[in-house]
Every structure is written in C-alpha cells, then in structure tokens.
N, C-alpha and C positions, 0 to 999 in steps of 0.2 A: 210494314216497309220491305221492299224487295232486297234480299241479301244474295249476293253472288260471289263466286270464288275469283280473286284477282291476284293471288299471290304468284301463280306459276306465271301469268301475263307480266306482272311487275318485275318479276326477276329477269325473264327474258328480255323485257324492255331495257332494264337497267345494264343488262350485259351488253345489248346491242348499242346503248348509248354511250357505254364506256369504250367499246371498240373504234366507234366512229369518231367520238369526241377525240381520242388520242391523236388521230391523224390530224384534225383540224387544229388541235392545240399546239402540237409539235409544229405545225406550219407557222401558227401565229408567234409561237416563241422564237423560231428561227427568223422571221420578219422583224420581231421586235429586237432580237439581238444585233440584226444587221443594222438597224436603226440607231443602235447605242442606247436603247431604252433598258433600264433596270427596273424590273417589277418591284413595287413596294411591298412591305409587310403590311397586313391589314389588323387593326385593333378596333373591334366594334364593342361598344360599351352602351347597355341599355339597362336603365333602372326601372323599378316596377312601383307604379302609383306615384311617381315623382311629377307634379304638374307643372304647368308654364310658370308659375309663379314661384315655384320651389327653388330658385337660384338668386343669388345677388343681384347679378347683372340685369335681372328683369324687375329691378326696383323693390325688391322684398328687403325692407328696413331690418328684419329680425334674424334671417338666416346667415350662416357663415359658411360661404363657399368660395373662398379666395381663389383655389387652383382652377376650378372650373370657370371662374369669372375672368381670370387672367387669360385662360386659354382661349375663351370666346373672343375677348377683345383682339388677341393676337391672330385669330383665325377667320373662319367663315361662320357668321350667325344666320342661320335659316329662321326668320322671323314668322314664317307661315308654313311650318312643318307639320304634317297630319298623320295620325295613326288611327287605328280602330278605338272604340270607346272602352274596350277592355282587353285583356292581355293575350290570351291564346290567339285570337285572330290576327292581332298586331304581329305576333311572333311567326304564324304561318305566312303572312303577306311578306314580312321582312326576308324570311329566308328563300322564299321562292320566288319574288318580284311579281306574284299573282295575287289578284283578289282572293281573300281567304275563302269565300264560299267555293271556289274551284277546287280547293285542296281537300275538302273533307270536314274541316273544321267549321263548327256552327257557332259556338260560344265557348264557356269555360269549364263546364263540368257536365255530370250527368250524361256522358256519353258524346259530349259535343266539342271535346278538344282532343281529337285524335286525327293527326295528319296522314294522309294517303300515301301509302308506300311508293307509288309511282311517281310522286312529285320529286323534283330534283333541286337540291338546296344549294346555297352559296358553298357550303362545305365540300359537297360532292364535286361540284364545278372546279372548285380551286384545287381539291385534292387531286383530280385528274390532271390539272395545269401544273402539278409539281410541288404544291404547298402542303406544308404540314398543318393540320387542323386540330383545333381544340376548343371545348366548351367548357366554362366554368361558371356555374350558377343554376338558374331556373330554365328548364326546358319546356315543360307543360304543352308538349304536343303528341303526348302518349308514352306510357310507361312501359309498353310491352312490345315484343317483336310483332311486326317489322317497323316500328315507330319510333324507337329508341334513338338517341343522339349517335349510337355507334352504328346504327342501321341506316342512317341518313348522312353519312360522310365524315363525321367526326372520329378521327383517330385516338383522341384522348378527350374522356369525357369525366368531369367531377361534377355531379349534379344531385339536387334533390328530387324527391318524386312529387306528383300531383301538383297543385297549384300554389302551394305554400308549405313551408317548413312547419310542422305540427299539425297538419290537416290530414285527414285520412287518404292513402294508408300509412302515412309518414307520421304515425304517433305510437308512443309519446316521443316528442323530439323537441328541440330547443335552438334558439339562435346561436347559443352559447355551446361549444363543443358538439356540434350537430351530427346526427347519424346521416351520412350521405351514400352516394353510389359512385364508385370509382371504376369507369370500364366495366359496368355491369356488376360488380362485386360490392358488398357492404364495406364502407369506410368510416370509422369513428374518428371525426376530425378534432383538433385541438384548437381552440380559440373561437373568435366570434365570425359567423358565418362569412360577412363581407371580407373580412381579413383573409379567411381561408381560400375564398375563391381567387381573390387578386394575388396571393401568394403562389397558388397553384398555376395560376397564368403565368406569373414570372418564372417559375421554375420550368414550365413547358417552354417558353420562350428561350431561356438560357440554354436548354438541352438542344434546341433545334435553330439556333441563331446563324448557323452556317447556311441555311436553307431559308427560302421565302416562307412565312407563316402568315396563317390566317387565326385570330384569337377572338372568341366571342365571349364576352363576360356579361351576361344578363343577371344582374343582381336581383335577389327576392326581395331586398329592402328598396324603399321604406313600407313594403306591403305589411299587412297584419300578419301574425300578431306583433305588436309594438314592442318588441324586445329590444331594448337599447344595449350598445357596448358601453363597456365601464368608462366613466370619466366624462361623458359627453352630455348627460341629461341636466345636471344640476344648473349649469349656467342658464339654460333656458328657462327653467323653472323661476331661477332668483329674477329673470328679466321679466316676469309677470305673465308668461304664456300659459294656457290652459295645458293640462297633462298631455292630452292627446297630441296637439300641435308641437309641444316641447319634445316629445318622444320622436316625431316623424322629423323634426329638424336636427335632433341628435343623430339619427340614422343617416340623414343626407349629409351631415357634416363629416360622419365617418367615411361615406361614400367619397367625399371630396378629398380627404386625407389619403385614402387608398388611390385615388387618382394620381395625386401629387406624387406619392411614392412610385407609382408606376412610371410617370413621365421622368422622374429622376434615374430609375433603373433603366430606362430606354437610352438615356442621355450616357449613362456611365457605360453601358455595353455598346456604345456607337451605333445604336439602332434608331434614334429618335428622328434624324433627318429624313431617311427613307421609310418611314412608317406613317402609313395614312391612319389617322385616329378620328373616329366619329363616336360623338356622345350624343344620345337621346333617351327618351323614355317611352313607356308603352302605352300610356294614356294619362288622363288626368287624374287629380287628387280623389281619394276616396271620401275624406271626411271634409268638413267646412274649414277653410283657412284661405289665405291670400292667394288669389289667382291672377293677379296682375291686370285686373279689370275685365276678365273673361267670364262669361255667364255659363253656368254648368259645372258638373264634376264627373268622375267616372262612371261610365255607363251611359252619359248623356251625349247626344251629337250636337249639342250646343258647343261653342269653341273651348270651353274649360274642360270638356271631356275629351277632346280629339286634337287639340293644337299643343304641343309640346316643345320644350326647348331642344334645339339641335345645333351643335357645334362640330366643325371639321377644321382638321389641320393635315397638311403634307407638306412639311417644310421644303422639301426639295423641289416641288412643283408649284405649290400655291404661295407666292411669295408676298402679296399684299393682303391685309385684313379687308374683310368684306362683309357688309351687312345687306341681306337681300331679303325682299318681301314677296319673291316669285313663290307660286304656290309648289308644293313638293310633298312627298309622302312616302311612307314605309316601303311601298311598292317599287320605288325608283331606286333602293339601295343596291339589289342585285344587279340589275342591269348595268349600273354604273361601275360596280366593283369588277364585273366580267370585262367590262370594256377597258378599265384601267389595267387589268392583269392579263389581257390578251387571250381570255378565255371565250370558247364560242358556245353560245346558248343553243338548246335543243329547239329546233322549229316546231317540233310537235307539242311543246308545252310553251306557248308564247307568252311572253312577259306582258302584263298589264301596265307596268311601269316604264319610265322612261329614264335613259342615262342623263345625270346631272352634270357630267363632268365639264361640258362647256360652260354651264353656269357656273361651276366652281373655279374655272379658269377666269371668271370675269367677263365672258362673251355674252352678247345678246342671244336670249333663249326664247324666241317667240314661240316656239312649239310647246313649251311648258306654260307660257302665260295664257295660251289660247284654250287650253284643255279644260276639260271638267273632271273633277275627283268626285268618286261615289263611296260612301261609308254607311254601313248599316249593321246593327247587331242586336239581338234579344234573346231572352231564354226561349227553350224549347228546341227540339230537334227539327222542326219544320219552319223555316224561315217564311215569314208573311210579307206579302207586297205591301210597302207604305210604312211598315211598323219601324219605328225608331230609326229613320233614314235621313239622310242628307246628300245634297248635291253641291258641289262648291266650284266656283270659278275663280278668276284672279279678282274680280269685283264682287260678284253676287253670291248669295248663298241661299238654296231652298231646304227648308226643313219640313219633314213629314212627321206627324205624330210623334213629337218628342216626349221624352220622360215615359215611354211605354216598355222599357227594356226588360222588366219583371213581369210583364202581362203576358202569362202563358195561355190565357184564354182569349187573346186578341183576335176578332173575327171580322174586321171592317173590311168589306169587300170594295168600298168606294172610298175616295178621299174625302175626309171630313176636317182634317187639320193641315192646312198649308201656311207656312211662314216665309217670308222673302225678306233678306236683309242686304244691304250695302255694306260689305265689310270694310271698305275703303274710308267709310264715313261713320260707321257704327259697329265696331268691334266688340261691343258689349251686347250686341242684338237686342237693342230696346225698342227699334222703330220697326214694325212690320210693314213692308210695303207692298203685300200680296194684292190688296184691293186696287191700288193704284198702278200695278204693273202686271195686269193679267197675262200679257203677252210673254213675259219673261216667265212667269209661273207655268205657263202651258210648255214652253219650250223646255224648261228644266224638269218638268214633270214627265213629259214625253222621252227625254234622254234618260231619266231614272227607269222607266218602264222597260225600255229597250234593255239597258243593263242588267236589270233583274231577270229578265227572260233569258239572256245570255248566260247569266249565272246558274239558272236553273237547268239549262240545257247542258251544261259542262258535265255534272255527275248526278244530277236531280238531288243534289244535297245528301246524298247517301255516305254515312260516315264509314270509316275503315274497320275491317274485322281485326280482333286480336288473334294472333297465330297461336295455336296450342300444339305442344309436341314438337316445337321448332328444336333443332340442334343447336341453334344459336342462343336459345333460351330454354334450357330443359326444365327450369321451374318458373311457372308463370304465377304471379300474383293478380288475382282479379278484384279489384278495388270497386265495391258497389256504388259508391256516391260519385267517383270521379268518372269512371269509364262504363258504368251501367247504362242501359237504355230506360228512360222513364217516358211515361205518357200522362200528362197531367198530374204528377207526383206519385204514380204507380210504378214501382220497378218492374220491368218486363224480362229482364235477363242482360246478358252480355252479347253483343253481336261478335262471334267467334268464327274461326275457321280451324277445325281440327285437322292438323296437317298429317298426322300418323293416327290412325285408329288403334284401338285396343285398350290395355289396363293403364289406368291412371291412379296415382295416390292423390286423394283428396283430403285436404287439412283445412278445418274451419278455423278462421283466424280471430273471431269474435272474443273479446275479453270475457263475456259471459256466455258459457255453454251450458244448456239445460242439462241436469243430472240424467233425465230420462226423456224421450221422445223420439223423433224421427228427423232424417235428413232426406229431403226430397231433391231429385235431379230431373228436371225436364229438358229433353234434347231430342230434336227431330221428331217432334210430336209425340214422344213416348215418356210416360213419367215412371222413375225408379224410385224406390224409397228404402232406406237402411235404419235399423233401430240403434238409437243412441243409448249407451249403457255406461253409467258412472262417468258421466261429463267426458265421454269419448269425443276426440277430435279429428281422428285419422281414419279414413275408410279406403277401400280399394273398389273403384268403379270402372265401367267400361264405357267408351265413347266411340262412336262410329266416325269415320273420316266424313268430312263435308261441312259445309257453311250453314249457319243459321243463329238463332237465340238461344243461348244456354242460359238455364235459370236453376240456381242452386241455393236451397235455404234450409234452415233447421227449424223445427216447429215443436212446440210443447202445447199439448191441448188441441181444440178444434179449429183455431183460427190462426192464420199466418199473420205475423207482425210486420207492418211496413216501416222502414227506417228512411228517414230523409237527412238526418244530421250527419255531421262530420265525425263519425266513430268507425271503429273496426267491426261493428255489427254488419254481418252480412259479407264480410271480404272472406275469399278463399284462396287457396294455393293449390295448384295442379301440377304435378310432376308425371311425366311419361314413365311407365316402369317397362323395363326390356322384356 
C-alpha cells in the first residue's frame, strides 16, 4: 500500500478552509439575522447496535422506551432511514456528509477505522459558524493525532477509546465507573457510562447556553460487553426473555431514561423549543431478537442491518407530527444541519448526501425519492467490488453478495449473487425478483459499478497515517488490534508519519513482558533490536522523519508470536524525547 505524507497539505487546507469559510459564514449569519432567523441548537444522539425493532413504537411488545415513543409520535418519524451495516463507517458518513469510502474509513478495526484529517466534520463547520461543539460517548474514528475529536472540531470531548469500552487499548475497563478521555486526558468517571455521557452533555450545555451549541452523544450502549446499569435487568428476566435480550433491553431502557431527563433539562433551561433534536442508531442489532419484520442483523446489507429508527423534533419550526417513508440516510444529516444553521460547505469536499429540510417541513421532495443510495462494507483494508453491497431506491433494492462481511478472502471478479426486492411490497426481502426484472438488475448494477469506481478514485482506499511526535499529542499509544495494518490476519505494522525525527521513549504496554528476549523495530526498511533484561518495558529508540509502516514487537525465542485478539499484547507507547 502506498503511504504518502498528507499532514502538511491537510493543515494548509484546513487553514485555507477556515479563512474562506469565515467570510461566507459571516455573510450567511448577517443574512439570517436580517431575515429574523434564530439559529437552533443541535442535539444529535446516536446509539450503538440498537436496531429498528429496539423501540416500542415499532411494535416491540417487550421493550420499554416511553420517552422515545412519545418523542417519535410528536415529531418526525423517518420510516426508511439508512446507515452502514457497521459502526465506524456510519460515523464517518454522518459527520462528513460523504460516503465513508471517501474518508479513509474502511471498516471497524485493524486499521480500517481512521478518518482522514482533511475531511471536514459537522463540528468543524459549526464551530466556524460560532457554535460551541461537544462530543460525549463513542468516537471510533481514530484515537491518535490528527484523527481525535479535538482534532476534528470538537472543543469539548468526553469519550472512550477504540470501538467499545473494555476492548484494546481500553482494557481493563467497565461500563460502571469507566476510564474515559476528557479533552485528551485520562478521566476516571463515577457512574454508569450512559449516565456519565448524558450528564457531561448537560453540563456542557448549561455552561454554553447563551451561545448556539452542537452536542453529539454517540452512546456505546447497547453494544457489547452487555454490562447493564443497576436496577434495569431483573424486570426483563422476570418477563421470560433470554439473558442476552434482557441485557440489551435493559441498556436501551436506560438510554430512554437519559433521553427523558435530557428533554426535561432542556425544558427547564428554556432551550427545548429552539433545539433541533435527532435520534437514530448506527446499525442493526448484533444479536438475534425482534427486528420489526426486517431480515438481517448488524454487518448485513439486508434491511435489518441498515434500516434504523430515526426521530426528529424542532418545536419552533416543525409544528406538525409527520411519518415519512421517503428514503434518507446518514449522509444527509450534515448537509441538512449546515443549511439550517446557515453554514457554507466546502466545494472541494462535496457532499454525497442531500438536505432533508424540505422533507422535514412537510414539502414534496422528488429529488430525495428519485435517487439511489449505495451501501457496502466488509472486513479487510481493500474493498472488493460487489462484496456485501446494496443499491436502494424508493421502490426497489439490489443486493450483491450478501452475508460476506467477514470474508477476507473474497475474490469474486464477476457477479454471482444478485437479488432484487420490491420494498414497497416486500419489506422482509422474501421474494427475489432478479430473474423476472433483468432490466432493473442491469440498471442498478451499472449504477453500483459507477459508484464503486468513484469511491476508489477518491483516495484509492488509503487509510490515514498516525502522527508521531506531534506537539498536540506528545505521547501516542499505538493499539495493535484497532489501528494496526493487517493482511489476511498477519500484522504488518502501523501506518504512521514521524513528524519530528530523533529520540523516542518506547514503552511496551503488554501485560505479559518476557523476562529476557529482544524488542524489534522495523522502520523505513531498517530493522533495529534491543535486548530485554528483567522484564524491561522502556527503551530509548531513534526514528527518522517520514511516512511508512512502523512495526514494533517483543520476541522470546526464534519465532514471532502473532496476536489477533482484543488484548494489550503488542500495544506500545511512544513519546518524543527533547
């Protein structure tokens, strides 16, 4: 894989964007003020692995979500809102308004969940427009500079690392009293994680209520590990649900309680009426349970993996409840919010999504109903044409090679599996129409092939480099499982850019350090080695400035051990020495 330096270009680009953006934003704000428009606050809540069927309003008889159900009834219900089949891609598309393959994100781990620094997020746009910006929850788009929330427009961040609390490098950890990261520093929280994130958001809002604010709460629940808050589990077990489902519903009910407290807080602070509130989820359910009649789960491109609950309210502007079946997706949120807030998008990073404002106002939206949506995702750092992909229109849906998300040896060069469904008649995707509608299969396939070629041309699926020696992050933790580059299960190193050459202090973070052996460092085609004595963890090494794959490992004996599991093995810390 070709690795090139992009940091200096990215920093120049963002400086240029900031300067030009300020001019157009000030113009937009002046026009908005002239027209008597007051910009709303934005509250964006996205939960993790909560499927379409995991709310009471979607006819689930067992789950208790009264606050969300009432919110949906009084607001806008998006009955066909689509996201990616797994989480990090959804997050990248949500925050940029762009198909995630353009952003450097490929999937969820092993080097595939790092968003390119040159991408411009909702937070960056709104920050330049005068908004106070905060994130409270799960980031999962890169744990190192220049990919952290604080590098991507969030002035306040309270997050956990990696893809879940309790997974490498975030181990050991728990949903109760978790170790989090507050503005880049370790923070030991007190309480259940979801409660902590919502309370952090409320504190931020209260501190900034005299200014417009954008608050993003991407909860890590009800994602695994299924650690439930106290007092929520027992009623579901007594109702006869299996323990897995009971735990998930307990976590969702806790989300609902926090959502209810947030609405009451906004009302008390006199902020409710002019706050645009969006609630949706990042993908379908991971485990088997009620799906509202949809086929498939998380990682699948069938409806159960990609269609999620989505509810919207803005009391000051959207006066009437509405239920719409118009297709919409995560890529539409950024252009919608920018239009509402009077912010100007950067033309060099065009949106793939479209504004939903007219739809939310109850107006006809032929442009939305006549388009096609494209979704695809699978393991491995090289996306393959046709693998686990779908094309969705208002009526029909083409599915290509479903259920191949985990197939890292997928090598089909021609189409072998094509399925076509009429979602207006067959939301459960039971009746494959591919043989009887070859013209539609051809049309949708050609549209997909053009889309995939466009995605590849954007950045050739090249992931972002981790910056080492950055003054913004003097100490960098390199997580082998989450951020390392793998090829068919073999670790190849971390894609990095050494921004300042010279001495670095290397610390091995593995729980199990050999008493004797060697530490090896491969950088820029040169191999260094250092002896380990008495379980030594810390070493002084030299790294030359430049970009490439950095590989570091400790070895006892003749053969190197390869790790794939979520542990601290292979993780290292690097600190620039002055």
